C-alpha positions in Angstrom: 94.8 115.7 162.8 91.3 116.3 161.5 88.7 114.5 163.4 86.8 113.2 160.3 88.4 110.6 158.1 89.4 112.3 154.8 87.7 110.7 151.9 89.5 110.8 148.7 88.6 112.9 145.8 87.2 110.4 143.4 85.1 109.2 146.4 83.9 112.4 147.6 82.8 113.9 144.3 81.0 110.8 143.2 78.1 111.9 141.2 74.7 111.1 142.8 72.1 112.2 140.4 72.1 112.1 136.2 73.0 115.8 136.4 76.0 115.2 138.0 77.5 113.2 135.4 79.7 114.3 133.0 80.6 113.2 129.7 77.9 110.6 129.0 75.0 112.5 127.5 74.1 110.0 125.4 73.8 107.3 127.8 72.5 109.2 130.7 69.5 110.5 128.2 68.7 106.9 127.2 68.5 105.7 130.7 66.4 108.5 131.7 63.8 108.1 128.8 63.3 104.3 129.7 62.7 105.1 133.2 60.5 108.1 132.6 58.6 105.6 130.0 58.6 102.6 131.9 60.4 100.9 129.3 62.9 99.3 131.5 65.3 96.7 130.3 66.0 93.4 132.6 69.6 93.5 131.8 72.3 95.7 130.8 75.8 95.4 130.0 78.4 98.5 130.4 81.5 98.6 128.7 84.7 100.8 129.0 88.0 101.2 130.5 88.4 102.0 134.1 87.3 104.8 135.6 85.0 105.9 132.9 81.6 105.9 135.2 80.1 102.6 134.8 79.4 101.8 138.3 78.7 105.0 139.1 75.9 105.1 136.7 74.9 102.0 137.4 74.2 103.0 141.1 72.2 106.2 139.7 70.2 103.7 137.8 69.4 101.7 140.8 68.4 104.8 142.6 66.4 106.3 140.1 64.0 103.0 139.4 63.6 102.6 143.2 63.1 106.6 143.9 59.7 107.6 145.4 60.0 110.8 143.7 61.9 110.6 140.5 62.7 114.2 138.8 62.6 113.5 135.1 64.1 110.0 135.5 66.8 111.1 138.0 66.8 109.9 141.4 65.7 112.7 143.9 68.3 111.9 146.4 66.4 112.7 149.6 63.6 109.9 149.8 64.5 106.8 152.1 65.1 104.6 149.4 67.9 107.1 147.8 69.3 107.3 151.1 69.7 104.0 151.9 71.0 102.8 148.3 73.6 106.0 148.9 74.5 104.7 152.2 74.8 100.9 150.7 72.2 99.6 153.4 69.4 98.8 150.8 68.8 95.1 150.4 67.4 95.5 147.2 70.3 96.7 145.4 73.3 94.4 145.5 76.5 95.0 144.1 79.3 92.0 143.9 82.9 92.4 142.6 83.3 89.3 140.2 87.1 89.6 140.1 87.0 87.7 143.6 83.6 86.1 143.7 83.9 84.6 140.4 82.6 81.2 141.5 79.2 79.0 140.8 78.3 79.4 144.3 78.3 83.1 144.6 75.9 83.2 141.5 73.9 80.9 143.1 73.3 83.1 146.0 72.2 85.7 143.8 70.0 83.3 141.9 68.7 82.5 145.4 67.8 86.2 146.4 66.0 86.7 143.0 63.3 84.5 144.2 62.3 86.9 146.4 60.3 90.1 145.6 61.6 93.4 146.8 60.9 94.4 150.5 61.2 98.2 149.5 60.9 99.9 146.4 60.1 98.4 142.9 63.2 96.5 141.6 65.9 94.0 143.0 69.0 95.6 141.2 72.2 93.2 140.6 75.3 95.1 139.9 78.2 92.8 138.9 81.2 94.2 138.5 84.1 93.1 136.3 81.7 90.3 135.1 84.2 88.9 132.5 85.8 87.5 135.7 83.5 84.7 136.1 84.1 81.4 135.6 82.4 79.2 132.6 80.2 77.5 135.2 79.2 80.9 136.9 77.9 82.1 133.4 76.4 78.9 132.6 74.4 79.2 136.3 73.5 82.8 135.4 72.5 82.5 131.8 68.7 81.1 132.7 68.3 83.5 135.3 69.2 86.1 132.8 67.1 85.1 130.0 64.0 85.1 132.1 64.2 87.0 135.1 61.2 88.5 137.4 59.7 91.4 136.3 61.2 93.0 139.4 64.8 91.8 138.6 67.5 94.1 136.9 70.9 92.9 136.2 73.6 95.5 135.5 76.9 93.9 134.1 80.1 95.9 134.2 83.2 94.9 132.6 86.4 96.2 130.9 86.8 93.3 128.7 83.6 92.5 126.9 85.3 90.4 124.2 85.6 87.8 127.3 82.1 87.4 127.9 80.1 84.4 126.2 78.0 85.5 123.1 74.9 83.8 124.8 75.3 86.6 127.6 75.8 89.5 125.3 72.8 88.8 123.2 70.9 89.1 126.4 72.0 92.7 127.5 71.2 95.9 126.3 75.1 97.4 125.8 76.6 100.8 126.6 79.8 101.6 125.6 81.8 104.1 128.0 84.3 105.5 125.7 87.5 107.3 127.3 86.5 111.0 128.2 88.2 113.9 126.6 90.8 116.0 128.2 88.5 118.8 128.0 85.7 117.3 130.1 88.3 115.9 133.1 89.7 119.4 132.8 86.4 121.0 133.3 85.5 118.6 136.1 89.2 119.1 137.7 88.6 123.0 138.2 85.3 122.5 139.2 86.9 120.0 142.3 90.0 122.3 142.8 87.2 125.3 143.3 85.0 123.6 145.9 88.1 122.4 147.7 89.7 126.0 147.6 93.1 124.5 145.8 95.3 127.0 144.1 96.2 124.7 140.7 97.7 126.5 137.4 95.6 126.0 134.7 98.3 124.4 132.8 99.1 121.7 135.5 95.1 120.8 135.2 95.5 120.2 131.7 98.3 118.2 132.2 96.8 116.0 134.8 93.8 115.8 132.4 96.0 114.3 129.5 97.8 112.4 132.2 94.2 110.9 133.3 94.1 109.1 129.9 90.3 109.1 129.6 89.6 108.3 133.0 88.1 111.0 135.1 88.7 108.7 138.3 92.3 108.7 137.6 92.6 112.3 137.1 90.9 113.1 140.5 93.2 110.6 141.9 96.5 112.5 140.2 95.4 115.8 141.6 94.6 114.5 145.0 98.2 112.9 144.7 99.8 116.5 143.6 97.5 118.1 146.3 98.8 116.1 149.1 102.7 116.6 148.1 102.0 120.3 147.8 99.7 120.6 151.1 99.4 124.5 152.6 98.9 127.3 150.5 101.4 127.3 147.9 100.2 127.0 144.0 100.3 124.0 142.4 102.1 124.8 139.2 103.0 122.6 136.1 106.8 122.3 137.0 105.7 120.8 140.5 103.3 118.4 139.1 105.9 116.8 136.6 108.1 116.7 139.3 105.6 115.1 141.4 104.2 112.7 139.0 107.5 111.6 137.8 106.5 112.9 133.9 108.5 115.1 131.4 107.2 117.9 129.4 106.9 118.1 125.7 109.7 120.0 124.8 111.9 117.3 126.1 110.5 114.9 123.8 110.8 117.1 121.1 114.6 117.7 122.0 115.2 114.2 122.2 113.3 113.5 118.8 115.3 116.2 117.0 118.6 114.7 118.1 117.8 111.1 117.1 116.5 112.6 113.7 119.9 114.2 113.2 121.8 111.5 114.4 123.4 113.3 117.4 123.9 110.4 119.6 125.9 112.2 122.5 123.0 114.7 122.7 120.4 112.4 122.6 121.8 110.4 125.6 122.5 113.5 127.3 118.6 114.4 127.1 118.0 111.1 128.9 120.5 111.3 131.2 119.2 115.0 132.7 115.8 112.8 132.7 116.6 110.5 135.0 118.7 112.8 137.1 115.3 114.6 137.8 114.1 111.2 139.1 112.1 110.5 136.1 110.6 106.8 136.1 112.1 105.0 133.2 108.8 103.1 132.3 106.7 106.3 132.2 109.3 108.0 130.1 109.5 105.3 127.6 105.5 105.3 127.3 105.4 109.0 127.2 108.0 109.4 124.4 105.9 106.6 122.5 102.9 108.6 122.7 104.5 111.6 121.3 105.8 109.7 118.3 102.1 108.3 118.0 100.9 112.1 117.7 104.2 112.8 115.3 102.8 109.8 113.1 99.1 111.2 113.0 100.2 114.9 111.9 103.0 113.6 109.5 99.9 111.8 107.7 97.3 114.9 108.0 98.0 117.9 109.7 94.3 118.2 110.0 94.1 116.2 112.7 95.8 118.5 114.9 92.3 119.7 116.2 91.4 116.2 117.5 94.6 115.5 119.7 94.5 116.3 123.1 97.7 118.8 122.8 98.2 122.4 124.3 98.5 125.2 121.5 101.7 125.8 122.7 103.2 122.4 121.9 101.6 121.4 118.6 103.1 124.0 116.6 106.6 122.2 117.8 105.2 118.7 116.9 104.2 120.1 113.5 107.5 121.3 112.8 109.0 118.1 113.8 106.7 115.8 111.9 107.3 118.1 108.6 110.9 117.4 108.9 110.4 113.8 108.8 109.7 111.0 106.7 106.7 108.7 108.0 108.9 105.4 107.7 111.5 107.2 110.2 109.0 108.0 112.8 107.4 104.4 112.3 110.6 102.8 112.7 111.1 104.6 116.0 107.8 103.3 117.1 108.5 99.9 116.4 112.0 100.2 118.4 110.3 101.8 121.2 107.4 99.7 121.5 109.7 96.7 121.9 111.6 98.9 124.6 108.3 99.5 126.4 107.9 95.5 126.8 111.3 95.1 127.9 111.9 97.7 130.5 109.0 95.9 132.5 110.9 93.3 134.0 114.5 94.2 133.0 117.1 95.3 135.9 119.0 96.9 133.2 116.4 99.5 132.0 118.6 102.5 131.6 121.2 100.2 129.1 118.0 98.9 127.5 116.9 102.4 126.8 120.2 104.0 125.8 121.2 101.0 123.3 117.5 101.8 121.6 118.4 105.5 121.3 121.7 104.7 119.8 119.9 102.5 117.1 117.6 105.2 116.6 119.9 107.4 115.8 122.1 105.6 113.7 119.6 103.5 111.8 121.1 100.1 112.4 121.7 97.6 110.0 121.1 94.6 112.0 118.6 92.1 111.5 115.2 92.9 113.2 111.8 91.5 113.7 110.3 94.2 111.0 111.3 92.0 108.1 111.9 93.3 104.8 110.3 96.9 105.5 112.4 97.3 108.8 115.5 96.5 106.6 114.4 99.2 103.9 113.7 101.7 106.6 117.0 101.0 108.2 118.8 101.3 104.7 117.4 105.0 104.3 118.3 106.1 107.5 121.7 105.1 106.7 121.5 106.6 103.4 120.4 109.7 105.1 123.3 109.4 107.8 125.9 109.0 104.8 124.7 112.4 103.1 124.8 114.3 106.6 128.7 112.9 106.7 129.1 114.5 102.9 127.8 117.7 104.0 130.1 118.0 106.7 133.0 117.0 104.5 132.1 120.0 101.9 131.6 122.7 105.0 135.7 122.0 105.7 136.4 122.7 102.1 137.1 126.3 102.5 137.3 127.1 98.5 134.6 125.0 98.0 136.0 122.4 95.5 136.3 119.0 96.2 139.6 116.9 96.3 138.6 113.7 95.3 136.6 112.6 91.7 134.1 110.8 94.0 133.3 113.5 96.4 133.1 115.8 93.4 130.5 113.2 91.8 128.6 113.1 95.0 128.1 116.9 94.9 124.8 118.0 93.0 124.2 121.8 93.0 120.7 123.0 94.0 119.1 126.0 92.8 117.5 128.2 95.4 114.3 127.1 96.5 114.1 123.9 94.6 115.7 121.9 97.5 113.2 119.2 98.8 112.7 118.8 102.3 114.7 115.7 102.7 117.6 116.7 100.9 121.1 115.7 102.2 123.4 117.3 100.4 124.2 120.9 100.7 122.4 123.6 98.6 124.5 125.8 96.4 123.9 128.4 93.7 124.8 127.4 90.0 127.7 129.0 88.9 127.1 129.5 85.4 124.0 129.2 83.0 123.6 125.6 81.4 121.7 125.3 77.8 118.8 123.4 77.6 119.3 119.7 76.3 118.3 118.8 73.0 117.0 115.1 72.0 120.9 114.6 70.9 122.1 116.0 74.1 119.8 113.6 75.9 121.0 110.6 73.8 124.7 111.6 74.7 123.6 111.0 78.4 122.1 107.8 77.7 125.3 106.5 76.3 127.0 107.7 79.2 124.8 106.9 81.9 126.4 104.0 83.2 129.8 106.5 83.5 127.9 109.0 85.2 125.9 106.9 88.1 128.9 105.0 88.9 130.4 108.5 90.3 127.2 108.4 92.9 128.1 107.4 96.6 126.9 103.7 97.2 123.4 103.5 98.1 119.7 102.5 97.2 119.4 105.7 94.5 122.5 104.4 92.9 121.3 100.8 92.9 117.9 102.0 91.7 119.1 104.3 88.9 121.9 101.7 87.3 118.8 99.3 87.1 116.5 101.5 85.2 116.0 101.9 81.6 116.0 104.8 79.4 114.7 106.7 76.3 114.3 110.0 74.9 110.6 111.4 75.5 108.3 113.0 72.5 109.3 116.8 73.9 113.1 115.8 74.0 113.1 114.9 77.9 114.9 112.2 79.3 112.5 109.5 80.5 113.8 107.1 83.5 111.3 103.7 83.9 111.9 101.9 87.2 111.1 98.2 87.3 108.4 99.0 90.2 107.4 101.5 92.5 109.4 100.6 95.4 112.8 101.2 93.8 111.0 104.4 92.3 109.6 105.8 95.5 112.4 108.5 96.4 112.2 110.1 92.6 108.2 109.6 92.3 107.4 111.2 95.8 110.4 113.1 96.6 111.0 116.7 95.0 114.5 117.0 96.4 115.7 113.8 95.1 114.4 115.0 91.4 116.5 118.1 91.7 119.5 116.6 92.9 119.6 114.2 90.2 118.8 116.8 87.6 121.7 119.1 88.7 123.9 116.1 89.1 123.6 115.5 85.3 123.9 119.3 84.4 127.1 119.3 86.2 128.1 116.0 84.6 126.7 116.8 81.0 127.1 120.5 80.8 123.3 120.5 79.5 119.9 121.3 81.4 118.0 118.3 80.8 114.3 117.4 81.7 113.5 114.5 83.3 110.2 112.4 83.4 109.9 109.5 85.7 107.7 106.5 85.3 107.3 103.0 87.2 106.1 99.6 85.7 102.9 98.4 87.2 102.9 95.0 88.9 103.7 92.2 86.2 104.6 94.8 83.5 107.5 94.3 81.5 110.1 96.7 79.8 109.4 97.1 76.3 112.1 97.6 73.5 111.6 101.2 73.5 113.9 101.6 76.3 117.6 101.2 76.4 118.9 98.1 77.9 121.9 99.4 80.2 123.3 95.8 80.5 123.8 95.4 76.8 125.2 99.1 76.5 127.7 98.4 79.2 128.8 95.2 77.1 129.0 97.0 73.9 131.4 99.8 75.2 133.5 97.2 77.0 134.0 95.5 73.5 134.7 98.7 71.8 137.2 99.7 74.3 138.8 96.4 73.9 139.2 97.3 70.2 
C-alpha cells in the first residue's frame, strides 16, 4: 500500500493559476484585467452547473489579489500568501458552504470578521458556495454588508441556481456565467491528465468519458478515476471496458432500438432491452441516454446543419442522420414525450423493467389511448396507427405471388408508384405502371369529380381518407384537378409530403384510366369555401336520388 494518501484526480489536478484554467478564457481575461488595472469589484456572483470551475477560479482570484508578486494578474504561487491560501491556512480567505451553514448566525460571524482589516495581504476574501441555500434572514443580514463593504473586503458568491437569489443581492454583484464546457475541452484535459499519470487510455474511451461528463470537467476526471481504478494495472482502458464500468450503452444500440420501434418490430425492440440489461446496464441511465439520442435526432431532423455543433463522433453522426431522415418530426417528439415520462417513473418505481417494456411497446404500436399530450398527442398516435396499417398492407401484397389483389378493398388500397417518385414516408409498395395512361383533359377531370365519392370510398380507413372526403373540388385553368382542404391540418400530408401526392395521383390513374395533374390548396383560418368548388355532400344526395329513380 502506498505511504502517501491517494488524491482523487480532480483534486490533484485542480488549477492553481489562471493559466491552468481550461475553457474559461473570457472570464479569466476579465478578472486578470481587473487585477492588473486595480479596478477590483467588491462582490462577484459566479453562476453555473457543478464542476465548471466556479470555486476554483474564486480561489485563484483570492490568491491573485493578495499575491506579493502577481504575474500579469495571475498569482505567482510561490510567495507566502499564495502558499498559505493554497493550503487553506490564510485567515484572510474564508470559504463557507451555505448548504450546511445557511442560518443568520453564520452570516453574522462573517459580518463580525469584516470589521477587522487583513493581517496579511491587501484583501479579505469571502467565498460563499451554494449561496442560494441561505435563509431569507441570512440574505437580509448579508445585504447591508454586501451593499457597503469595507474597501478591503471582497465577496464571491457561487451558485448553481441564481434564480433563487433575491433581486437585491443580484443587483449588487458582478455576474459571471459558467456554461457547460464542451466535450473537446474536457477531452483535451483528460488526455493531459492521462499522460501525466501514465495511463494507457484509448482515445475513443476518452471521448466517451468527456461526453458522459455533461459539461463538467470535475465529473470527467472523476469518471476517468473510476475507470482507472477498475482497470488498475498495465492494461489499456478500452472503449468497451469504459462502457462496462460506467454501465453505459453504445450509440449503435440506441440506433437499433430506434429502428425497431420505428418499424413496429416489438420483439426485436424488447430483445435490445433484454440484451442491454443482461450486460448489467442501469435502467435509469439507459432511459436517460436514449432520451439524449432522441434529442439529437430531433435536432438533426429539424436541420442537418446542426451536426457540427453536436458532441457526437463522426462514426455515429452518419447513422443518426439516416435515422432522422427516415422519421417524421411528430414521431420523434412523441417518443421524447413517452420516454420523458418514463424517466420520471423509473426513479421511484420497483417495476422499472415493466414500465420500460410498456413504453417501448406503446412507442412501437402508436397506442390510441388517451394521453396527457392532448390533441397533438392523439394526432401523432393516429398517424402512427396509419403507418402501421400501411405496413401491414405491404406484407399482404408481398404474399400474393401473382401480384394481383384478391379483394376489391385491397385493390383500391394499392397505389402504383412510378420509379423514383415515391416519397420517403410511402407506406405502400412501389410498382412500375403496367401501361401508359393518357393525360386527362378537362372532361376527364370532371368525370373524376363526379365519381370522387366512389373512388375515395375504396381507400382503407384513415386520416387521409377522411380529409379527401371532406375536401372541395374544381377544374383548374390548366385542366388540372384542384383539391381544396378546409384547413392546413387536414391538408398537411398532401402539402408537405410528396409521397402522399404521388400515391393519390396513381390511385386516381388506376381508378379512372387517366393521368391527371393535381393541385392542392388549403383555406386560411376564417376563410370559407366559395361556390367555385363542388359540394360533395350535395353531389352524393343527387347521386342517391338518381339511383332511386
